OpenMM code with the backbone's topology and positions (N, CA, C; nanometers):
from openmm import Vec3, app, unit

residues = "MET HIS LEU ALA ALA GLN ARG PHE ALA ARG VAL LYS VAL ALA GLU MET ARG LEU GLY LYS PRO ASP ALA LEU ARG SER GLY ARG LYS GLU ARG ASN ILE TYR ALA SER LEU GLN PRO GLN ILE ASP PRO ALA ARG GLU LYS PHE ARG GLU ARG HIS MET THR THR PRO THR MET VAL ASP TYR LEU HIS LEU GLU LEU VAL ARG SER LEU ALA ASP ASP ASP ALA ILE LEU LEU GLY PRO ASN TYR PRO GLY PRO LEU VAL".split()
positions = [
    Vec3(0.0818, -0.1201, 0.0000),
    Vec3(0.0000, 0.0000, 0.0000),
    Vec3(0.0858, 0.1259, 0.0000),
    Vec3(0.1920, 0.1231, 0.0787),
    Vec3(0.2783, 0.2408, 0.0863),
    Vec3(0.3505, 0.2656, -0.0463),
    Vec3(0.3941, 0.1581, -0.1100),
    Vec3(0.4618, 0.1750, -0.2395),
    Vec3(0.3675, 0.2319, -0.3450),
    Vec3(0.2438, 0.1877, -0.3450),
    Vec3(0.1452, 0.2402, -0.4395),
    Vec3(0.1186, 0.3878, -0.4119),
    Vec3(0.1124, 0.4259, -0.2855),
    Vec3(0.0899, 0.5662, -0.2492),
    Vec3(0.2087, 0.6523, -0.2908),
    Vec3(0.3289, 0.6013, -0.2713),
    Vec3(0.4479, 0.6754, -0.3125),
    Vec3(0.4516, 0.6934, -0.4636),
    Vec3(0.4188, 0.5887, -0.5350),
    Vec3(0.4176, 0.5939, -0.6820),
    Vec3(0.3130, 0.6950, -0.7298),
    Vec3(0.1937, 0.6911, -0.6712),
    Vec3(0.0882, 0.7858, -0.7058),
    Vec3(0.1389, 0.9291, -0.6854),
    Vec3(0.2009, 0.9549, -0.5724),
    Vec3(0.2504, 1.0890, -0.5410),
    Vec3(0.3562, 1.1334, -0.6414),
    Vec3(0.4499, 1.0464, -0.6728),
    Vec3(0.5559, 1.0824, -0.7683),
    Vec3(0.4985, 1.1145, -0.9059),
    Vec3(0.4029, 1.0345, -0.9499),
    Vec3(0.3434, 1.0550, -1.0824),
    Vec3(0.2663, 1.1863, -1.0863),
    Vec3(0.1833, 1.2112, -0.9857),
    Vec3(0.1028, 1.3343, -0.9844),
    Vec3(0.1914, 1.4579, -0.9811),
    Vec3(0.2936, 1.4571, -0.9003),
    Vec3(0.3819, 1.5728, -0.8905),
    Vec3(0.4632, 1.5899, -1.0191),
    Vec3(0.5049, 1.4806, -1.0795),
    Vec3(0.5765, 1.4893, -1.2075),
    Vec3(0.4862, 1.5483, -1.3153),
    Vec3(0.3586, 1.5102, -1.3147),
    Vec3(0.2642, 1.5684, -1.4104),
    Vec3(0.2527, 1.7193, -1.3911),
    Vec3(0.2504, 1.7631, -1.2670),
    Vec3(0.2439, 1.9074, -1.2395),
    Vec3(0.3699, 1.9775, -1.2876),
    Vec3(0.4845, 1.9184, -1.2552),
    Vec3(0.6130, 1.9785, -1.2904),
    Vec3(0.6309, 1.9879, -1.4413),
    Vec3(0.5906, 1.8829, -1.5117),
    Vec3(0.6087, 1.8803, -1.6564),
    Vec3(0.4962, 1.9514, -1.7311),
    Vec3(0.3765, 1.9479, -1.6753),
    Vec3(0.2612, 2.0058, -1.7439),
    Vec3(0.2460, 2.1550, -1.7270),
    Vec3(0.2990, 2.2090, -1.6188),
    Vec3(0.2833, 2.3519, -1.5890),
    Vec3(0.4169, 2.4135, -1.5450),
    Vec3(0.5203, 2.4039, -1.6279),
    Vec3(0.6513, 2.4545, -1.5835),
    Vec3(0.6527, 2.6051, -1.5591),
    Vec3(0.5777, 2.6816, -1.6394),
    Vec3(0.5757, 2.8265, -1.6194),
    Vec3(0.5062, 2.8632, -1.4889),
    Vec3(0.3965, 2.7955, -1.4583),
    Vec3(0.3254, 2.8208, -1.3327),
    Vec3(0.4139, 2.7832, -1.2140),
    Vec3(0.4882, 2.6752, -1.2258),
    Vec3(0.5779, 2.6339, -1.1187),
    Vec3(0.6880, 2.7371, -1.0971),
    Vec3(0.7495, 2.7834, -1.2039),
    Vec3(0.8536, 2.8864, -1.1925),
    Vec3(0.7985, 3.0121, -1.1264),
    Vec3(0.6816, 3.0529, -1.1707),
    Vec3(0.6174, 3.1713, -1.1139),
    Vec3(0.5877, 3.1505, -0.9654),
    Vec3(0.5367, 3.0346, -0.9312),
    Vec3(0.5058, 3.0047, -0.7918),
    Vec3(0.6289, 3.0045, -0.7040),
    Vec3(0.7374, 2.9488, -0.7541),
    Vec3(0.8621, 2.9492, -0.6775),
    Vec3(0.9112, 3.0919, -0.6572),
    Vec3(0.9065, 3.1701, -0.7635),
    Vec3(0.9534, 3.3091, -0.7565),
    Vec3(0.8718, 3.3894, -0.6550),
    Vec3(0.7405, 3.3670, -0.6551),
    Vec3(0.6517, 3.4408, -0.5650),
    Vec3(0.6400, 3.3743, -0.4281),
    Vec3(0.7071, 3.2593, -0.4107),
    Vec3(0.7022, 3.1825, -0.2866),
    Vec3(0.5585, 3.1428, -0.2536),
    Vec3(0.4858, 3.1017, -0.3586),
    Vec3(0.3471, 3.0602, -0.3410),
    Vec3(0.3102, 2.9597, -0.4506),
    Vec3(0.3732, 2.8455, -0.4480),
    Vec3(0.3493, 2.7407, -0.5475),
    Vec3(0.2043, 2.6955, -0.5453),
    Vec3(0.1473, 2.6877, -0.4267),
    Vec3(0.0084, 2.6416, -0.4157),
    Vec3(-0.0861, 2.7311, -0.4946),
    Vec3(-0.0685, 2.8614, -0.4871),
    Vec3(-0.1554, 2.9530, -0.5620),
    Vec3(-0.1413, 2.9309, -0.7123),
    Vec3(-0.0212, 2.9025, -0.7573),
    Vec3(0.0033, 2.8821, -0.9005),
    Vec3(-0.0484, 2.7484, -0.9511),
    Vec3(-0.0438, 2.6466, -0.8672),
    Vec3(-0.0799, 2.5113, -0.9102),
    Vec3(-0.2014, 2.4548, -0.8368),
    Vec3(-0.2786, 2.5389, -0.7729),
    Vec3(-0.3932, 2.4908, -0.6956),
    Vec3(-0.4895, 2.4050, -0.7778),
    Vec3(-0.5188, 2.4408, -0.9047),
    Vec3(-0.6094, 2.3555, -0.9827),
    Vec3(-0.5559, 2.2138, -1.0064),
    Vec3(-0.4260, 2.1954, -0.9951),
    Vec3(-0.3673, 2.0621, -1.0086),
    Vec3(-0.3472, 1.9964, -0.8721),
    Vec3(-0.3118, 2.0737, -0.7722),
    Vec3(-0.2808, 2.0184, -0.6401),
    Vec3(-0.4067, 1.9688, -0.5693),
    Vec3(-0.5129, 2.0479, -0.5698),
    Vec3(-0.6333, 2.0098, -0.4943),
    Vec3(-0.6944, 1.8772, -0.5408),
    Vec3(-0.7121, 1.8552, -0.6711),
    Vec3(-0.7658, 1.7241, -0.7123),
    Vec3(-0.6714, 1.6077, -0.6780),
    Vec3(-0.5411, 1.6315, -0.6874),
    Vec3(-0.4453, 1.5262, -0.6520),
    Vec3(-0.4550, 1.4939, -0.5030),
    Vec3(-0.4707, 1.5963, -0.4194),
    Vec3(-0.4862, 1.5741, -0.2750),
    Vec3(-0.6129, 1.4942, -0.2463),
    Vec3(-0.7213, 1.5276, -0.3139),
    Vec3(-0.8478, 1.4580, -0.2913),
    Vec3(-0.8378, 1.3108, -0.3330),
    Vec3(-0.7771, 1.2860, -0.4496),
    Vec3(-0.7603, 1.1472, -0.4948),
    Vec3(-0.6697, 1.0697, -0.4001),
    Vec3(-0.5629, 1.1357, -0.3545),
    Vec3(-0.4725, 1.0685, -0.2618),
    Vec3(-0.5476, 1.0332, -0.1341),
    Vec3(-0.6275, 1.1262, -0.0840),
    Vec3(-0.7050, 1.1020, 0.0385),
    Vec3(-0.7987, 0.9826, 0.0190),
    Vec3(-0.8692, 0.9799, -0.0926),
    Vec3(-0.9667, 0.8736, -0.1188),
    Vec3(-0.9000, 0.7371, -0.1358),
    Vec3(-0.7914, 0.7349, -0.2115),
    Vec3(-0.7288, 0.6076, -0.2460),
    Vec3(-0.6336, 0.5534, -0.1402),
    Vec3(-0.5624, 0.6419, -0.0722),
    Vec3(-0.4498, 0.5952, 0.0081),
    Vec3(-0.4590, 0.6258, 0.1570),
    Vec3(-0.5352, 0.7231, 0.1969),
    Vec3(-0.5428, 0.7563, 0.3398),
    Vec3(-0.6499, 0.6705, 0.4076),
    Vec3(-0.6456, 0.5430, 0.3805),
    Vec3(-0.7464, 0.4503, 0.4316),
    Vec3(-0.6954, 0.3663, 0.5473),
    Vec3(-0.5713, 0.3822, 0.5815),
    Vec3(-0.5129, 0.3055, 0.6906),
    Vec3(-0.4425, 0.4018, 0.7867),
    Vec3(-0.4459, 0.3747, 0.9141),
    Vec3(-0.3861, 0.4675, 1.0101),
    Vec3(-0.2341, 0.4819, 0.9980),
    Vec3(-0.1685, 0.3886, 0.9340),
    Vec3(-0.0226, 0.3973, 0.9213),
    Vec3(0.0219, 0.4712, 0.7958),
    Vec3(-0.0731, 0.5162, 0.7132),
    Vec3(-0.0364, 0.5803, 0.5869),
    Vec3(0.0268, 0.7170, 0.6130),
    Vec3(0.1261, 0.7471, 0.5328),
    Vec3(0.1977, 0.8739, 0.5360),
    Vec3(0.1475, 0.9576, 0.4191),
    Vec3(0.1437, 1.0876, 0.4350),
    Vec3(0.1022, 1.1747, 0.3251),
    Vec3(0.2202, 1.1916, 0.2287),
    Vec3(0.2379, 1.0918, 0.1452),
    Vec3(0.3483, 1.0939, 0.0495),
    Vec3(0.3309, 1.2038, -0.0544),
    Vec3(0.2081, 1.2409, -0.0830),
    Vec3(0.1863, 1.3488, -0.1791),
    Vec3(0.2434, 1.4796, -0.1248),
    Vec3(0.2168, 1.5096, -0.0004),
    Vec3(0.2728, 1.6305, 0.0609),
    Vec3(0.4257, 1.6257, 0.0578),
    Vec3(0.4807, 1.5123, 0.0966),
    Vec3(0.6269, 1.4998, 0.0968),
    Vec3(0.6851, 1.5213, -0.0422),
    Vec3(0.6176, 1.4686, -0.1434),
    Vec3(0.6664, 1.4831, -0.2809),
    Vec3(0.6493, 1.6269, -0.3305),
    Vec3(0.5412, 1.6919, -0.2919),
    Vec3(0.5229, 1.8334, -0.3277),
    Vec3(0.6372, 1.9166, -0.2710),
    Vec3(0.6693, 1.8932, -0.1459),
    Vec3(0.7779, 1.9682, -0.0819),
    Vec3(0.9112, 1.9344, -0.1473),
    Vec3(0.9369, 1.8066, -0.1688),
    Vec3(1.0666, 1.7639, -0.2241),
    Vec3(1.0856, 1.8101, -0.3680),
    Vec3(0.9871, 1.7826, -0.4529),
    Vec3(1.0056, 1.8041, -0.5962),
    Vec3(0.9690, 1.9444, -0.6440),
    Vec3(0.8620, 1.9983, -0.5900),
    Vec3(0.8198, 2.1295, -0.6379),
    Vec3(0.8830, 2.2437, -0.5600),
    Vec3(0.8984, 2.2248, -0.4292),
    Vec3(0.9469, 2.3333, -0.3439),
    Vec3(1.0935, 2.3165, -0.3036),
    Vec3(1.1645, 2.2257, -0.3677),
    Vec3(1.3066, 2.2053, -0.3385),
    Vec3(1.3341, 2.1912, -0.1886),
    Vec3(1.2525, 2.1097, -0.1214),
    Vec3(1.2655, 2.0809, 0.0214),
    Vec3(1.2456, 2.2029, 0.1116),
    Vec3(1.1761, 2.3043, 0.0621),
    Vec3(1.1459, 2.4230, 0.1419),
    Vec3(0.9942, 2.4426, 0.1423),
    Vec3(0.9274, 2.3887, 0.2432),
    Vec3(0.7807, 2.3910, 0.2490),
    Vec3(0.7243, 2.5322, 0.2457),
    Vec3(0.8026, 2.6307, 0.2850),
    Vec3(0.7558, 2.7697, 0.2838),
    Vec3(0.7235, 2.8147, 0.1415),
    Vec3(0.7924, 2.7578, 0.0429),
    Vec3(0.7664, 2.7945, -0.0968),
    Vec3(0.6269, 2.7527, -0.1427),
    Vec3(0.5633, 2.6615, -0.0715),
    Vec3(0.4273, 2.6219, -0.1089),
    Vec3(0.3282, 2.7344, -0.0845),
    Vec3(0.3614, 2.8264, 0.0038),
    Vec3(0.2786, 2.9448, 0.0242),
    Vec3(0.1940, 2.9402, 0.1498),
    Vec3(0.1420, 3.0552, 0.1878),
    Vec3(0.0675, 3.0650, 0.3136),
    Vec3(-0.0699, 2.9979, 0.3109),
    Vec3(-0.1274, 2.9784, 0.1947),
    Vec3(-0.2606, 2.9190, 0.1854),
    Vec3(-0.2579, 2.7684, 0.1640),
    Vec3(-0.1397, 2.7123, 0.1488),
    Vec3(-0.1296, 2.5665, 0.1314),
    Vec3(-0.1831, 2.4999, 0.2576),
    Vec3(-0.2774, 2.4076, 0.2441),
    Vec3(-0.3417, 2.3496, 0.3621),
    Vec3(-0.2550, 2.2549, 0.4449),
    Vec3(-0.1395, 2.2182, 0.3970),
    Vec3(-0.0516, 2.1306, 0.4742),
    Vec3(-0.0792, 1.9845, 0.4478),
    Vec3(-0.0093, 1.8977, 0.5206),
    Vec3(-0.0254, 1.7542, 0.4984),
    Vec3(-0.1637, 1.7057, 0.5375),
    Vec3(-0.2063, 1.6015, 0.4699),
    Vec3(-0.3332, 1.5359, 0.5050),
    Vec3(-0.3105, 1.4582, 0.6340),
    Vec3(-0.4005, 1.4715, 0.7249),
    Vec3(-0.3840, 1.4007, 0.8531),
    Vec3(-0.5066, 1.3193, 0.8818),
] * unit.nanometer
topology = app.Topology()
chain = topology.addChain("A")
for resn in residues:
    res = topology.addResidue(resn, chain)
    for name in ("N", "CA", "C"):
        topology.addAtom(name, app.Element.getBySymbol(name[0]), res)
């Protein structure tokens, strides 16, 4: 289950990175990636919640991948309105 969740997170974030490179650059520059990619992030979060947050031991791999891949390990770049990890 964890491997499937990790794979889902990597694929969704890669789609964002490759599909909206200008929005990502703009979001990084403005330190608000979430505002730039919200139409892509919110549906991915909802799908991740539905498919993978079904067990108490599940980790929010999507959040971790967003921080790692989109925000270069700086969660502040996601912006002030980013809702944070799914809990």
